[in-house]
MDAnalysis code that builds the backbone (N, CA, C; Angstrom):
import MDAnalysis as mda
import numpy as np

u = mda.Universe.empty(558, n_residues=186, atom_resindex=np.repeat(np.arange(186), 3), trajectory=True)
u.add_TopologyAttr("name", ["N", "CA", "C"] * 186)
u.add_TopologyAttr("resid", np.arange(1, 187))
u.add_TopologyAttr("resname", ["MET", "ILE", "SER", "SER", "ASN", "ASP", "PHE", "ARG", "THR", "GLY", "VAL", "THR", "ILE", "GLU", "LEU", "ASP", "GLY", "SER", "VAL", "TRP", "ARG", "VAL", "VAL", "GLU", "PHE", "LEU", "HIS", "VAL", "LYS", "PRO", "GLY", "LYS", "GLY", "SER", "ALA", "PHE", "VAL", "ARG", "THR", "LYS", "LEU", "LYS", "ASN", "ALA", "GLN", "THR", "GLY", "ASN", "THR", "VAL", "GLU", "ARG", "THR", "PHE", "ARG", "ALA", "GLY", "GLU", "THR", "VAL", "PRO", "SER", "ALA", "ASN", "LEU", "GLU", "LYS", "ARG", "THR", "MET", "GLN", "HIS", "THR", "TYR", "LYS", "ASP", "GLY", "GLU", "ASP", "TYR", "VAL", "PHE", "MET", "ASP", "MET", "GLY", "THR", "TYR", "GLU", "GLU", "THR", "ARG", "MET", "SER", "PRO", "ASN", "GLN", "MET", "GLY", "GLU", "GLY", "VAL", "LYS", "TYR", "ILE", "LYS", "GLU", "GLU", "MET", "GLU", "VAL", "ASN", "VAL", "VAL", "PHE", "TRP", "ASN", "GLU", "GLN", "VAL", "LEU", "GLU", "ILE", "GLU", "LEU", "PRO", "THR", "SER", "VAL", "THR", "LEU", "GLU", "VAL", "THR", "ASP", "THR", "ASP", "PRO", "GLY", "VAL", "LYS", "GLY", "ASP", "THR", "ALA", "THR", "GLY", "GLY", "THR", "LYS", "PRO", "ALA", "ILE", "VAL", "GLU", "THR", "GLY", "ALA", "GLN", "VAL", "MET", "VAL", "PRO", "LEU", "PHE", "ILE", "SER", "ILE", "GLY", "GLU", "LYS", "ILE", "LYS", "VAL", "ASP", "THR", "ARG", "ASP", "GLY", "SER", "TYR", "LEU", "GLY", "ARG", "GLU", "ASN"])
u.atoms.positions = np.array([
    [-23.366, 175.255, 188.989],
    [-23.098, 175.200, 187.570],
    [-21.651, 175.607, 187.328],
    [-21.055, 174.978, 186.332],
    [-19.672, 175.282, 185.986],
    [-19.591, 175.511, 184.473],
    [-18.806, 176.482, 184.092],
    [-18.651, 176.807, 182.679],
    [-17.634, 175.857, 182.050],
    [-17.828, 175.545, 180.790],
    [-16.863, 174.676, 180.098],
    [-15.492, 175.342, 179.994],
    [-15.447, 176.674, 180.108],
    [-14.156, 177.372, 180.104],
    [-13.353, 177.097, 181.372],
    [-14.032, 176.666, 182.456],
    [-13.369, 176.404, 183.736],
    [-12.985, 174.938, 183.911],
    [-13.158, 174.109, 182.879],
    [-12.800, 172.695, 182.991],
    [-11.306, 172.556, 183.245],
    [-10.959, 171.716, 184.180],
    [-9.583, 171.348, 184.488],
    [-9.572, 169.852, 184.750],
    [-8.421, 169.235, 184.691],
    [-8.312, 167.811, 184.980],
    [-8.740, 167.559, 186.424],
    [-9.658, 166.608, 186.622],
    [-10.131, 166.263, 187.961],
    [-11.458, 166.897, 188.323],
    [-11.961, 167.871, 187.547],
    [-13.252, 168.498, 187.822],
    [-14.353, 167.464, 187.602],
    [-15.339, 167.434, 188.507],
    [-16.444, 166.487, 188.367],
    [-17.710, 167.235, 187.972],
    [-18.429, 166.662, 186.995],
    [-19.672, 167.254, 186.515],
    [-20.754, 166.184, 186.456],
    [-22.005, 166.628, 186.381],
    [-23.138, 165.719, 186.223],
    [-23.666, 165.821, 184.801],
    [-23.748, 164.685, 184.141],
    [-24.325, 164.602, 182.799],
    [-25.167, 163.337, 182.709],
    [-26.335, 163.457, 182.163],
    [-27.206, 162.297, 181.927],
    [-27.410, 161.447, 183.182],
    [-27.514, 162.081, 184.347],
    [-27.778, 161.359, 185.588],
    [-26.599, 160.607, 186.156],
    [-25.382, 160.904, 185.698],
    [-24.180, 160.246, 186.210],
    [-23.127, 161.287, 186.543],
    [-22.133, 160.860, 187.302],
    [-21.006, 161.727, 187.651],
    [-19.859, 161.423, 186.702],
    [-19.302, 162.465, 186.104],
    [-18.197, 162.325, 185.170],
    [-17.029, 163.173, 185.646],
    [-15.822, 162.653, 185.529],
    [-14.610, 163.378, 185.900],
    [-13.852, 163.730, 184.625],
    [-13.411, 164.988, 184.525],
    [-12.657, 165.438, 183.360],
    [-11.248, 164.842, 183.441],
    [-10.885, 164.044, 182.434],
    [-9.572, 163.416, 182.376],
    [-8.624, 164.261, 181.531],
    [-9.135, 164.745, 180.397],
    [-8.357, 165.609, 179.502],
    [-9.275, 166.703, 178.988],
    [-8.698, 167.864, 178.691],
    [-9.483, 168.937, 178.092],
    [-8.584, 169.734, 177.161],
    [-9.197, 170.324, 176.154],
    [-8.456, 171.133, 175.189],
    [-9.364, 172.246, 174.692],
    [-8.945, 173.499, 174.932],
    [-9.688, 174.647, 174.425],
    [-9.268, 174.865, 172.973],
    [-10.237, 174.865, 172.062],
    [-9.940, 175.004, 170.642],
    [-10.626, 176.267, 170.116],
    [-9.850, 177.104, 169.458],
    [-10.397, 178.312, 168.829],
    [-10.037, 178.261, 167.350],
    [-10.942, 177.713, 166.555],
    [-10.643, 177.612, 165.127],
    [-10.640, 178.999, 164.471],
    [-10.002, 179.103, 163.334],
    [-9.951, 180.375, 162.620],
    [-11.328, 180.840, 162.178],
    [-12.183, 179.901, 161.909],
    [-13.533, 180.215, 161.450],
    [-14.516, 179.547, 162.417],
    [-15.501, 180.238, 162.873],
    [-16.482, 179.653, 163.773],
    [-16.187, 179.982, 165.222],
    [-17.020, 179.446, 166.105],
    [-16.873, 179.757, 167.525],
    [-15.960, 178.753, 168.225],
    [-15.430, 179.160, 169.365],
    [-14.524, 178.313, 170.141],
    [-15.305, 177.175, 170.802],
    [-14.593, 176.092, 171.104],
    [-15.211, 174.965, 171.801],
    [-14.176, 174.293, 172.686],
    [-14.661, 173.416, 173.568],
    [-13.795, 172.680, 174.490],
    [-13.981, 171.200, 174.214],
    [-12.905, 170.540, 173.819],
    [-12.930, 169.100, 173.556],
    [-12.459, 168.413, 174.839],
    [-13.256, 167.468, 175.365],
    [-12.924, 166.812, 176.637],
    [-12.954, 165.301, 176.509],
    [-12.235, 164.669, 177.416],
    [-12.342, 163.222, 177.615],
    [-12.854, 163.071, 179.043],
    [-14.014, 162.417, 179.194],
    [-14.669, 162.269, 180.486],
    [-14.679, 160.807, 180.914],
    [-14.493, 160.575, 182.222],
    [-14.542, 159.222, 182.778],
    [-15.701, 159.131, 183.756],
    [-16.550, 158.123, 183.578],
    [-17.681, 157.914, 184.460],
    [-17.169, 157.421, 185.808],
    [-17.519, 158.119, 186.889],
    [-17.023, 157.777, 188.220],
    [-17.638, 156.489, 188.755],
    [-18.797, 156.083, 188.232],
    [-19.448, 154.877, 188.723],
    [-19.018, 153.635, 187.945],
    [-18.939, 153.742, 186.623],
    [-18.663, 152.563, 185.804],
    [-17.232, 152.505, 185.294],
    [-16.547, 153.644, 185.242],
    [-15.178, 153.671, 184.727],
    [-15.093, 153.848, 183.222],
    [-16.241, 153.942, 182.539],
    [-16.235, 154.149, 181.089],
    [-15.717, 155.543, 180.749],
    [-15.053, 155.664, 179.609],
    [-14.594, 156.977, 179.160],
    [-15.251, 157.319, 177.830],
    [-15.578, 158.609, 177.680],
    [-16.161, 159.112, 176.444],
    [-15.500, 160.439, 176.096],
    [-15.531, 160.767, 174.819],
    [-15.063, 162.080, 174.381],
    [-16.292, 162.913, 174.075],
    [-16.274, 164.158, 174.536],
    [-17.429, 165.027, 174.345],
    [-16.951, 166.450, 174.082],
    [-17.659, 167.149, 173.235],
    [-17.316, 168.526, 172.887],
    [-18.386, 169.461, 173.430],
    [-17.941, 170.539, 174.084],
    [-18.836, 171.556, 174.629],
    [-18.545, 172.890, 173.945],
    [-19.573, 173.700, 173.755],
    [-19.363, 175.060, 173.260],
    [-18.624, 175.856, 174.337],
    [-17.809, 176.807, 173.945],
    [-17.103, 177.645, 174.915],
    [-18.128, 178.433, 175.718],
    [-18.013, 178.390, 177.037],
    [-18.936, 179.111, 177.905],
    [-20.199, 178.360, 178.252],
    [-20.406, 177.169, 177.686],
    [-21.586, 176.364, 178.007],
    [-21.513, 175.945, 179.469],
    [-22.642, 176.017, 180.176],
    [-22.633, 175.641, 181.593],
    [-23.228, 174.251, 181.769],
    [-22.638, 173.509, 182.676],
    [-23.120, 172.173, 183.031],
    [-23.148, 172.087, 184.558],
    [-24.017, 171.255, 185.116],
    [-24.072, 171.149, 186.576],
    [-22.806, 170.492, 187.134],
    [-22.252, 171.070, 188.185],
    [-21.099, 170.442, 188.827],
    [-21.624, 169.414, 189.827],
    [-20.890, 168.340, 190.003],
    [-21.311, 167.262, 190.902],
    [-20.958, 167.636, 192.332],
    [-21.917, 167.523, 193.229],
    [-21.680, 167.800, 194.639],
    [-21.222, 166.511, 195.314],
    [-19.917, 166.401, 195.502],
    [-19.342, 165.220, 196.120],
    [-19.087, 165.493, 197.591],
    [-19.254, 164.473, 198.410],
    [-19.022, 164.598, 199.840],
    [-17.965, 163.579, 200.239],
    [-16.942, 164.039, 200.958],
    [-15.900, 163.144, 201.450],
    [-16.111, 162.918, 202.940],
    [-16.064, 161.657, 203.344],
    [-16.181, 161.317, 204.765],
    [-14.984, 160.452, 205.141],
    [-14.395, 160.754, 206.295],
    [-13.307, 159.925, 206.794],
    [-13.914, 158.696, 207.455],
    [-13.506, 157.533, 206.964],
    [-14.038, 156.277, 207.489],
    [-12.886, 155.331, 207.786],
    [-13.146, 154.379, 208.675],
    [-12.125, 153.420, 209.069],
    [-12.527, 152.026, 208.599],
    [-11.561, 151.317, 207.991],
    [-11.833, 149.932, 207.585],
    [-11.851, 149.086, 208.847],
    [-12.998, 148.462, 209.140],
    [-13.116, 147.699, 210.380],
    [-12.908, 146.201, 210.177],
    [-13.507, 145.631, 209.142],
    [-13.322, 144.198, 208.894],
    [-13.761, 143.856, 207.483],
    [-13.454, 142.622, 207.086],
    [-13.843, 142.129, 205.775],
    [-14.919, 141.068, 205.982],
    [-16.033, 141.229, 205.269],
    [-17.151, 140.303, 205.386],
    [-17.334, 139.599, 204.056],
    [-16.784, 138.394, 203.942],
    [-16.806, 137.689, 202.664],
    [-15.923, 138.436, 201.689],
    [-16.505, 138.880, 200.566],
    [-15.760, 139.667, 199.586],
    [-15.808, 141.157, 199.894],
    [-16.822, 141.582, 200.657],
    [-17.029, 143.008, 200.915],
    [-16.119, 143.530, 202.022],
    [-15.747, 144.796, 201.875],
    [-14.979, 145.506, 202.896],
    [-15.944, 146.412, 203.646],
    [-15.874, 146.399, 204.972],
    [-16.792, 147.176, 205.794],
    [-16.038, 148.368, 206.384],
    [-16.591, 149.569, 206.154],
    [-16.004, 150.805, 206.655],
    [-16.988, 151.450, 207.626],
    [-16.447, 152.068, 208.694],
    [-17.288, 152.709, 209.692],
    [-16.997, 154.205, 209.726],
    [-18.072, 154.994, 209.671],
    [-17.960, 156.443, 209.810],
    [-17.613, 156.713, 211.270],
    [-16.509, 157.419, 211.510],
    [-16.027, 157.627, 212.873],
    [-16.905, 158.618, 213.652],
    [-17.717, 159.419, 212.972],
    [-18.584, 160.371, 213.662],
    [-19.940, 159.790, 214.017],
    [-20.548, 159.064, 213.068],
    [-21.906, 158.549, 213.274],
    [-21.939, 157.053, 213.575],
    [-20.823, 156.367, 213.419],
    [-20.702, 154.913, 213.633],
    [-21.572, 154.104, 212.676],
    [-21.920, 154.685, 211.523],
    [-22.657, 153.955, 210.499],
    [-21.670, 153.135, 209.677],
    [-22.102, 151.950, 209.254],
    [-21.247, 151.081, 208.452],
    [-21.607, 151.196, 206.980],
    [-20.589, 151.139, 206.136],
    [-20.760, 151.142, 204.692],
    [-19.993, 149.963, 204.125],
    [-20.632, 149.196, 203.259],
    [-19.979, 148.043, 202.635],
    [-19.584, 148.393, 201.209],
    [-18.384, 147.940, 200.831],
    [-17.907, 148.179, 199.469],
    [-17.316, 146.893, 198.908],
    [-17.602, 146.678, 197.631],
    [-17.025, 145.528, 196.943],
    [-15.636, 145.911, 196.431],
    [-14.785, 144.924, 196.142],
    [-13.470, 145.239, 195.568],
    [-13.571, 146.028, 194.260],
    [-14.642, 145.814, 193.471],
    [-14.816, 146.567, 192.222],
    [-15.023, 148.047, 192.487],
    [-15.783, 148.394, 193.538],
    [-16.016, 149.787, 193.880],
    [-14.729, 150.469, 194.333],
    [-13.860, 149.710, 194.969],
    [-12.646, 150.291, 195.546],
    [-11.518, 150.432, 194.535],
    [-11.590, 149.709, 193.437],
    [-10.582, 149.831, 192.387],
    [-9.217, 149.321, 192.829],
    [-8.158, 149.992, 192.383],
    [-6.784, 149.573, 192.673],
    [-6.431, 149.727, 194.155],
    [-7.161, 150.576, 194.866],
    [-6.875, 150.818, 196.280],
    [-7.044, 149.592, 197.152],
    [-7.784, 148.605, 196.677],
    [-8.052, 147.412, 197.472],
    [-6.759, 146.663, 197.838],
    [-5.708, 146.828, 197.035],
    [-4.448, 146.112, 197.283],
    [-3.709, 146.617, 198.516],
    [-4.044, 147.805, 198.997],
    [-3.282, 148.402, 200.095],
    [-4.109, 148.652, 201.350],
    [-5.346, 148.156, 201.398],
    [-6.218, 148.350, 202.557],
    [-5.888, 147.327, 203.628],
    [-5.682, 147.807, 204.860],
    [-5.539, 146.892, 205.993],
    [-6.489, 147.338, 207.092],
    [-6.736, 146.471, 208.059],
    [-7.712, 146.774, 209.107],
    [-7.288, 147.988, 209.915],
    [-8.312, 148.746, 210.350],
    [-8.166, 149.963, 211.155],
    [-7.457, 151.088, 210.406],
    [-7.433, 151.008, 209.080],
    [-6.856, 152.078, 208.262],
    [-7.939, 153.102, 207.969],
    [-7.603, 154.392, 208.114],
    [-8.562, 155.445, 207.817],
    [-8.383, 155.919, 206.381],
    [-9.504, 156.040, 205.667],
    [-9.504, 156.488, 204.277],
    [-10.617, 157.513, 204.094],
    [-10.548, 158.270, 203.006],
    [-11.639, 159.165, 202.634],
    [-12.535, 158.434, 201.656],
    [-13.815, 158.367, 201.954],
    [-14.785, 157.743, 201.068],
    [-15.583, 158.867, 200.412],
    [-15.647, 158.840, 199.079],
    [-16.323, 159.891, 198.319],
    [-17.740, 159.421, 197.988],
    [-18.731, 160.246, 198.379],
    [-20.132, 159.944, 198.156],
    [-20.733, 160.957, 197.183],
    [-21.703, 160.500, 196.391],
    [-22.523, 161.367, 195.544],
    [-23.950, 160.894, 195.713],
    [-24.830, 161.774, 196.187],
    [-26.229, 161.417, 196.463],
    [-26.317, 160.160, 197.339],
    [-25.514, 160.126, 198.397],
    [-25.464, 159.000, 199.352],
    [-25.057, 157.683, 198.703],
    [-24.445, 157.740, 197.544],
    [-23.957, 156.545, 196.854],
    [-22.431, 156.610, 196.833],
    [-21.779, 155.495, 197.194],
    [-20.319, 155.460, 197.233],
    [-19.757, 155.488, 195.821],
    [-18.830, 156.412, 195.565],
    [-18.173, 156.486, 194.261],
    [-16.799, 155.835, 194.295],
    [-15.974, 156.216, 195.287],
    [-14.604, 155.718, 195.334],
    [-14.019, 155.943, 196.718],
    [-12.827, 155.391, 196.912],
    [-12.089, 155.660, 198.142],
    [-10.802, 156.374, 197.783],
    [-10.349, 157.211, 198.704],
    [-9.069, 157.894, 198.541],
    [-8.159, 157.443, 199.678],
    [-7.095, 156.737, 199.309],
    [-6.138, 156.252, 200.291],
    [-5.123, 157.335, 200.622],
    [-4.432, 157.203, 201.766],
    [-3.287, 158.082, 201.995],
    [-2.245, 157.822, 200.902],
    [-1.355, 158.776, 200.648],
    [-0.391, 158.599, 199.556],
    [0.605, 157.484, 199.835],
    [0.857, 157.171, 201.098],
    [1.752, 156.054, 201.403],
    [1.224, 155.289, 202.612],
    [1.492, 153.987, 202.613],
    [1.096, 153.125, 203.727],
    [2.289, 152.280, 204.154],
    [2.297, 151.892, 205.422],
    [3.339, 151.017, 205.944],
    [2.788, 149.601, 205.992],
    [3.480, 148.676, 205.313],
    [3.040, 147.287, 205.245],
    [4.196, 146.360, 205.586],
    [3.861, 145.199, 206.131],
    [4.879, 144.217, 206.483],
    [5.081, 143.230, 205.343],
    [6.344, 142.909, 205.056],
    [6.672, 141.939, 204.013],
    [6.405, 140.544, 204.567],
    [5.562, 139.753, 203.871],
    [5.241, 138.411, 204.337],
    [5.944, 137.328, 203.527],
    [6.367, 137.652, 202.303],
    [7.029, 136.646, 201.484],
    [7.940, 137.321, 200.465],
    [9.193, 136.891, 200.430],
    [10.142, 137.356, 199.425],
    [11.345, 136.428, 199.456],
    [12.163, 136.469, 198.425],
    [13.385, 135.688, 198.427],
    [14.312, 136.239, 199.503],
    [15.089, 135.371, 200.149],
    [15.969, 135.872, 201.211],
    [17.065, 136.780, 200.661],
    [17.423, 137.781, 201.495],
    [18.516, 138.675, 201.134],
    [19.845, 137.979, 201.379],
    [20.856, 138.337, 200.597],
    [22.182, 137.741, 200.714],
    [23.158, 138.832, 201.114],
    [24.152, 138.491, 201.905],
    [25.143, 139.472, 202.314],
    [25.814, 140.053, 201.060],
    [25.919, 141.379, 201.046],
    [26.502, 142.050, 199.896],
    [25.478, 142.670, 198.978],
    [24.181, 142.342, 199.181],
    [23.132, 142.983, 198.383],
    [23.064, 144.461, 198.753],
    [22.968, 145.313, 197.768],
    [22.950, 146.750, 198.022],
    [21.650, 147.363, 197.550],
    [21.454, 148.617, 197.924],
    [20.222, 149.312, 197.563],
    [20.150, 149.588, 196.067],
    [21.287, 149.712, 195.406],
    [21.274, 150.046, 193.982],
    [21.480, 148.822, 193.098],
    [21.581, 147.640, 193.712],
    [21.907, 146.442, 192.959],
    [20.785, 145.850, 192.148],
    [19.549, 146.206, 192.420],
    [18.423, 145.642, 191.684],
    [17.223, 145.492, 192.583],
    [16.186, 144.851, 192.051],
    [14.956, 144.664, 192.814],
    [14.482, 143.230, 192.699],
    [13.577, 142.874, 193.611],
    [12.958, 141.552, 193.604],
    [11.506, 141.719, 194.039],
    [10.619, 140.792, 193.671],
    [9.223, 140.906, 194.100],
    [9.061, 140.509, 195.564],
    [8.170, 141.197, 196.254],
    [7.839, 140.874, 197.637],
    [6.325, 140.953, 197.794],
    [5.776, 140.030, 198.583],
    [4.349, 140.044, 198.893],
    [4.200, 140.681, 200.271],
    [3.288, 141.678, 200.373],
    [3.062, 142.351, 201.651],
    [1.810, 141.794, 202.312],
    [1.544, 142.220, 203.544],
    [0.466, 141.651, 204.353],
    [-0.927, 141.743, 203.727],
    [-1.138, 142.678, 202.822],
    [-2.450, 142.812, 202.173],
    [-2.577, 141.926, 200.937],
    [-1.484, 141.265, 200.532],
    [-1.501, 140.399, 199.365],
    [-0.978, 141.059, 198.104],
    [-0.660, 142.340, 198.170],
    [-0.140, 143.053, 197.000],
    [1.320, 142.683, 196.765],
    [1.732, 142.737, 195.501],
    [3.130, 142.469, 195.148],
    [3.819, 143.809, 194.893],
    [4.977, 144.002, 195.546],
    [5.738, 145.240, 195.427],
    [7.175, 144.875, 195.072],
    [7.776, 145.633, 194.162],
    [9.185, 145.431, 193.833],
    [10.029, 146.162, 194.874],
    [10.916, 145.409, 195.564],
    [11.733, 145.970, 196.648],
    [13.214, 145.724, 196.362],
    [14.113, 146.480, 197.026],
    [15.548, 146.211, 196.868],
    [15.905, 144.815, 197.371],
    [17.039, 144.320, 196.933],
    [17.460, 142.952, 197.258],
    [17.677, 142.708, 198.749],
    [18.005, 143.748, 199.531],
    [18.334, 143.538, 200.940],
    [17.108, 143.413, 201.856],
    [15.895, 143.651, 201.346],
    [14.671, 143.545, 202.163],
    [14.376, 142.070, 202.422],
    [14.017, 141.763, 203.688],
    [13.716, 140.375, 204.036],
    [12.330, 140.273, 204.678],
    [11.872, 139.040, 204.896],
    [10.558, 138.777, 205.467],
    [10.477, 139.372, 206.870],
    [9.336, 139.985, 207.189],
    [9.118, 140.555, 208.516],
    [9.423, 142.045, 208.610],
    [10.103, 142.596, 207.617],
    [10.415, 144.025, 207.653],
    [9.193, 144.837, 207.260],
    [9.101, 146.043, 207.818],
    [8.020, 146.959, 207.461],
    [8.560, 147.958, 206.445],
    [7.802, 148.121, 205.353],
    [8.218, 149.037, 204.278],
    [7.110, 150.035, 203.990],
    [7.484, 151.184, 203.432],
    [6.504, 152.182, 202.993],
    [6.260, 151.981, 201.508],
    [4.979, 151.993, 201.123],
    [4.577, 151.773, 199.735],
    [3.729, 152.959, 199.282],
    [4.014, 153.478, 198.084],
    [3.232, 154.553, 197.484],
    [1.948, 153.939, 196.929],
    [0.779, 154.387, 197.407],
    [-0.489, 153.790, 196.987],
    [-0.913, 154.221, 195.594],
    [-0.310, 155.270, 195.048],
    [-0.694, 155.739, 193.708],
    [-0.150, 154.824, 192.615],
    [1.093, 154.316, 192.791],
    [1.674, 153.475, 191.747],
    [2.258, 152.161, 192.275],
    [2.142, 151.909, 193.578],
    [2.618, 150.643, 194.137],
    [4.122, 150.526, 194.242],
    [4.824, 151.640, 194.277],
    [6.298, 151.595, 194.329],
    [6.805, 151.608, 195.764],
    [7.984, 151.042, 195.944],
    [8.673, 150.991, 197.222],
    [9.242, 152.370, 197.544],
    [8.987, 152.869, 198.767],
    [9.494, 154.181, 199.165],
    [10.623, 154.107, 200.164],
    [10.712, 152.999, 200.910],
    [11.782, 152.864, 201.898],
    [11.339, 152.000, 203.056],
    [12.285, 151.752, 203.951],
    [11.969, 151.012, 205.177],
    [11.261, 151.930, 206.151],
    [10.432, 151.328, 206.979],
    [9.771, 152.081, 208.045],
    [10.556, 151.851, 209.324],
    [10.863, 152.930, 210.016],
    [11.651, 152.812, 211.265],
    [10.784, 152.419, 212.424],
])
């Protein structure tokens, strides 16, 4: 159980048979009446957001989430297949379950898969991945790092804005949180 006074951004709770993540919270102490906590909650399964108010000190069940390190082994049709490295069990996930992370998944990549009651909620990618540029406009002599950016398609199919001097075949580091270019990979 967790008290509404302990709510912070990212805390997960169970309400109405679902897992909810606290996106925003505000402790309010009006001049008259008792204090309360105004929250914005996001459903971890469906992605819906709701606003809900809790009395100060009200307890709610905290969600028991389990993280397992799994490796992406192959793609089967639309589904991505991940293997638990300890038990060798396979888990299938649709692109909808994986969210924005699907743009940066490549084979044999290890990720953290978050489970709740043996049900997959989401994946957590490393903060940066190294990907090869497969398509971009050719670089021209004299292009500099500060001169501007151009779109590039990487091996996973994601589009990343890169400096003008990057060419096809180069390996670059990409931030998985916002899809930004971090630099060349040596």
